C-alpha positions in Angstrom: 55.4 16.5 -14.3 58.8 15.1 -12.9 58.6 12.8 -10.0 60.0 15.5 -7.7 57.1 18.0 -8.7 54.7 15.1 -8.2 55.8 14.4 -4.6 55.8 18.3 -3.7 52.4 18.5 -4.9 51.2 15.6 -3.0 52.9 16.9 0.1 51.3 20.3 -0.3 48.0 18.9 -0.9 48.1 16.6 2.4 49.3 19.7 4.4 46.6 21.9 3.2 44.1 18.9 4.1 45.6 18.4 7.3 45.3 22.3 8.3 41.8 22.4 7.0 40.9 19.4 9.1 42.6 20.9 12.2 40.7 24.1 11.9 37.4 22.4 11.3 37.9 20.2 14.5 38.5 23.5 16.5 35.6 25.6 15.8 36.0 29.3 15.8 32.6 29.8 17.4 31.3 27.4 20.3 27.6 27.9 21.3 26.6 27.8 24.8 23.0 27.0 26.0 20.4 29.7 25.3 19.8 32.0 28.3 23.0 30.9 30.0 24.4 34.5 30.7 28.1 33.4 30.8 31.1 35.3 32.4 33.9 33.2 33.1 35.9 30.4 31.1 38.5 28.2 32.0 40.0 25.1 30.4 42.2 21.9 31.2 43.6 21.2 27.9 40.9 20.7 25.3 38.0 20.5 27.9 36.7 24.0 28.9 34.3 25.2 31.4 32.1 28.3 31.5 30.2 29.7 34.5 26.6 31.2 34.5 26.2 34.4 36.3 22.7 34.2 37.8 22.5 30.4 38.4 25.8 29.3 39.4 25.6 26.6 36.7 28.8 25.4 35.0 28.9 24.3 31.3 31.6 21.7 30.1 32.6 21.3 26.5 35.4 20.3 24.2 37.5 23.0 22.4 38.2 20.3 19.6 34.5 19.4 18.8 32.3 22.4 20.3 30.1 19.8 22.0 29.4 19.9 25.6 26.6 19.8 28.4 25.9 21.2 31.9 28.3 19.8 34.5 27.3 21.9 37.7 23.5 22.3 37.8 21.9 25.7 38.5 21.0 26.4 42.0 19.2 29.3 43.8 21.5 31.4 45.8 24.7 30.7 43.7 26.5 32.6 41.1 29.6 31.7 38.9 32.0 34.4 37.7 35.5 33.7 37.0 36.7 30.3 37.3 39.7 28.0 37.1 40.5 24.2 36.8 43.2 22.8 38.7 44.1 19.3 39.5 40.6 17.8 38.9 38.8 20.5 40.7 36.9 23.7 39.6 37.6 27.0 41.7 34.6 29.3 41.0 34.3 33.0 42.1 30.9 33.5 43.5 30.3 37.2 42.7 27.8 38.9 45.1 27.4 35.8 47.0 30.7 36.5 48.9 31.6 32.9 48.4 34.3 30.8 46.5 33.2 27.3 45.4 35.1 24.2 44.7 33.4 21.4 42.4 34.6 18.2 40.9 35.7 18.9 37.4 34.9 15.2 36.6 31.3 14.9 38.1 30.3 18.6 38.9 29.7 17.7 42.7 30.2 20.4 45.1 33.4 19.5 47.3 33.3 22.8 49.6 32.2 26.2 50.0 34.4 29.2 51.2 32.7 32.1 52.8 35.0 34.8 51.9 33.3 38.2 52.4 30.0 39.7 53.6 28.2 42.9 52.9 29.3 45.0 49.8 31.4 42.5 47.9 31.8 41.0 44.5 34.0 38.0 44.5 35.3 38.2 40.8 38.1 36.0 39.6 40.3 33.3 40.8 43.8 31.8 40.1 45.3 28.8 41.5 48.9 28.1 42.4 50.6 25.2 43.8 49.8 25.9 47.5 46.8 28.6 47.3 43.7 29.8 45.3 43.5 33.6 45.1 40.1 35.2 44.7 39.6 38.8 43.9 37.1 41.2 45.1 36.0 44.0 42.9 34.5 46.1 45.8 37.1 45.7 48.4 41.0 46.3 48.5 41.8 42.6 49.2 42.6 39.3 48.0 41.3 36.1 49.6 43.9 33.4 50.0 42.5 29.8 50.4 45.5 27.4 51.3 45.8 24.3 49.4 47.2 20.8 50.8 48.5 17.9 48.8 47.6 17.5 45.3 45.7 20.8 45.6 43.3 19.6 48.2 41.4 22.9 49.6 42.1 23.6 53.3 39.6 24.4 55.8 37.2 27.3 55.5 38.6 28.6 58.7 41.8 29.0 57.1 41.1 31.5 54.5 43.1 34.9 54.8 41.8 38.1 53.5 45.1 39.8 52.3 45.0 43.7 52.2 46.6 45.2 49.0 49.2 47.8 49.9 51.8 49.7 47.7 50.9 51.3 44.3 47.3 50.1 44.1 45.0 52.9 44.8 41.4 51.7 45.6 38.6 53.9 43.9 35.4 54.0 46.0 32.3 53.4 43.9 34.2 52.1 41.0 34.8 48.4 39.7 38.3 47.7 41.0 40.2 44.6 40.9 38.9 42.2 38.5 41.0 39.5 36.6 43.8 37.7 38.3 46.8 35.4 37.1 50.0 34.1 38.4 53.7 33.5 37.3 54.5 29.8 36.9 56.1 29.4 40.4 53.1 31.1 42.0 55.3 33.6 43.8 53.9 36.6 41.8 50.2 37.5 41.2 49.2 39.8 38.4 45.9 41.7 38.7 43.9 44.4 36.4 42.0 47.3 37.9 38.9 47.8 35.7 37.9 51.4 36.4 41.5 53.0 35.9 42.9 50.4 33.5 46.1 49.7 35.4 47.9 46.4 35.8 49.8 45.4 38.9 52.2 42.5 40.2 51.1 41.4 43.7 53.1 39.8 46.3 51.9 37.1 48.5 51.8 39.7 51.3 49.6 41.9 49.4 52.4 44.5 48.0 51.6 45.7 44.5 53.8 47.5 42.0 52.6 49.0 38.9 53.5 47.4 35.6 54.2 50.6 33.7 52.7 50.7 30.1 54.7 52.5 27.6 53.2 55.6 25.8 50.9 56.1 28.8 48.7 53.2 27.6 46.3 51.6 29.9 43.6 48.8 29.5 40.2 50.5 30.8 37.3 48.0 31.3 40.1 45.2 31.9 38.3 42.0 32.8 39.9 38.5 32.6 43.6 38.2 32.2 45.8 35.6 31.0 49.7 35.2 31.4 51.4 33.4 28.8 55.2 33.5 29.2 56.1 37.1 28.9 53.0 37.8 27.1 50.0 39.2 29.2 46.4 39.2 27.6 43.8 41.3 29.0 40.0 41.2 27.9 38.8 44.7 27.5 35.3 43.8 27.7 32.9 46.8 26.6 35.4 47.7 24.1 35.4 44.4 22.3 38.9 43.7 22.4 41.8 41.7 23.7 45.0 43.6 24.7 48.1 41.8 24.0 51.0 43.1 26.2 54.6 42.2 25.9 56.1 42.4 29.6 59.7 43.0 30.7 61.4 40.1 32.2 61.2 41.8 35.6 57.4 42.4 35.1 57.9 46.1 36.1 56.9 47.5 32.5 55.2 46.4 29.4 54.1 47.6 26.0 50.7 47.0 24.2 51.6 45.4 21.0 48.3 45.0 19.6 44.6 45.0 20.4 42.8 41.8 19.1 39.4 42.3 17.8 36.9 39.9 16.2 33.4 40.0 14.7 32.7 37.3 17.1 33.1 39.4 19.9 30.2 40.7 22.1 31.6 42.0 25.3 34.3 39.5 25.8 34.7 39.2 29.7 37.5 36.4 30.3 39.9 34.3 28.2 41.5 30.9 28.1 44.0 29.4 25.6 45.2 26.3 24.1 48.3 26.4 21.8 48.1 29.5 19.5 44.3 29.8 20.0 42.6 32.5 22.7 39.1 31.6 23.6 36.9 34.5 24.8 33.4 33.9 26.3 31.0 36.8 25.4 28.9 38.1 28.3 26.7 40.3 25.9 25.8 42.7 28.8 24.4 45.2 26.4 21.6 42.7 25.3 18.6 42.2 27.5 18.8 38.6 28.7 15.9 36.3 28.1 15.6 32.5 28.2 16.4 32.6 24.3 19.2 35.0 24.2 22.0 33.4 22.6 25.6 33.1 24.0 29.0 31.8 22.6 32.7 31.5 22.9 34.9 33.1 20.3 38.1 31.7 19.1 40.8 33.9 17.9 44.5 33.5 17.0 47.1 34.8 19.6 
């Protein structure tokens, strides 16, 4: 073997070993506590957070190692659906409690509670921009705007505003409506998915919606959590056990479903987070009767 061939062989071996080590340190399956009943997932770099629907608990772990522990303890009367990590805080949608919660992402301590709605409500997801946190309500045609101060500090509960949805959006009575939400990097445009119809929209800060027309008459029924990555929109289609990958036009008026990502590790993926080239979907397992010993996990797939 020539010296050049030897060097090439050594380089290839080192590269292969590095890739294998990287894959090993970012597990494809991350187990959650038995009986946890998760729904939402969010991350801040390699640290991820998953909420528990019936208890309001939040689990914190590492995407690199898969290890973690309970950060926010379970408490009667609370719920955790969608959540977002932002500037050292966790913003949590409280489902049928009608509340939004903000916790310390470091200690899990409750910072504040926002009473967003009463009566027939399901506060489902949240996105955080520079100046506001926006919560969806799957039973009502509104978004709840929580103003943020310097460094993302939450404003007073009295400053919360219910922003009525107008424009192209049509609310369907008795259906699961607005679900997942995300925002453009400048925070000036929001994106939402309507679960029952499979339609996706842009939303202005004043609530004006515009349909994102998908080519070929496509839609994303059972759309749940969404993730905007540049001009690509990922939509978890929970009951269909896929994540739709949509290529968006620069002006966000149209898009094309380029593929649907499937995995044997999916069991009703409800929400998604990302790190680099990886997507992480939490599996709610809604078709499995929950017990204290029911297993739950997060599945990693490539974008």
